[in-house]
N, C-alpha and C positions, 0 to 999 in steps of 0.2 A: 091078758095082762091089763091091769087098771091104768088109766091115763089121767093125768092131772093137767089142768089149764091154769096158766098164770098170765096176767096182764102186766106189762112193764111200761111205765110212763116216765118220761124225763121231766124233771122239775126245774124251774127257774133258769131256763135257757131260751134263747131266741128260737123261733121256728126253724130257721136255717141250721142252727147248731143241733137242735133236737133231731132233725131229719138226718143230719150227717152222723150223729152218734147212733141213731137207730139202725142205720144201714151197717155201720161199723160193728156194733154189737151183734146184729143179726148174723153177719159173716163169722164172727168169733164163735158164736153158738153153733152154727152149722158145721164148723170145722172141729168143734169139741167132741162131737159124737154123731154117728149116723142115725141114732135113735131120737135125736132132737128135731122136732118140727117147729119152725118159727116163721111167722109172716108179719108183715107190716100192715097197720090199719090206720086209717085217718080218724082223727078226733072229730073233724068237721067234714062231712061228705061233700060240702060245697067248695072245698079247696082243691087245688090242682096238684098238691104235693103227694108223695107216696105214703105219707103218714109217719108220725113219730111214736106211735104206740106199737109195741111188739106183743103179739099173741104167741105164747109159748105153750106147746102141748108136749108133754113128756110121759113116757112110761116110767115105772119105778126105777129101772137101772140107769136111766139118763138124768135123774134128778140131781145126783151128786156131781156129775160132769157139768151140767148146766150151772149149778150154783158156784162151782169152782171157776168156771169160765167167766161168769158175771163178776165174781169177787176179784179175779185177776185183772179183768178189764177195768173195773172201777178203781183199782189201785193205781192204774196208769192215767186215769182221767179224774184227777182230784176236783176238777170244776163240776163234774157231773153229779147230780143227785137223782136217784132212781127210786120210784115207788113200785113195789111189786105187790100185786093184788091177787088174792085167791077169792073164792066165793065168800069166805068167812073173815079174812084178815087182810091187813095192809102192813107191809114192811117198807120202811124208808131207809135207803142206804146212801150214805154220802161220806166223803173223807175216809174211805175204807183203807185200813191197814192190813198187813198180812194176818194178824190175829183176827180182825173183823171178817176177813174173807172166809176163814174157817168157821166162824160163827154163822155167817150167811148160809153156808151149806147146811149147818145144823138147823137153822130156821126154815129152810126150804123143806127139809125132811119132816119137821113137825107141823108145817102148814098144809099138809096134803089132806 
């Protein structure tokens, strides 16, 4: 099975908020599917925090579950702005509505 890697960065938040959101979204993703692997990574190795960047590794079946979980989480966190990076593209998601959440899943599938 092919695996895909995505980097998730929080935009325009304090370091404390970004860390809190990273842990919250990490837990949401882990609960969404057992096929989702996600870990936190520090932007600056010199800091003592756990990191506000999420590294998401997905097999094909988990892509839709992850995109749906992220879209649903973003709908509840209107203050959050998230950049999702693949080796080739960047997607910026903010102020997500229900319609946008469905579109986010579609973008995940085309960004593989």
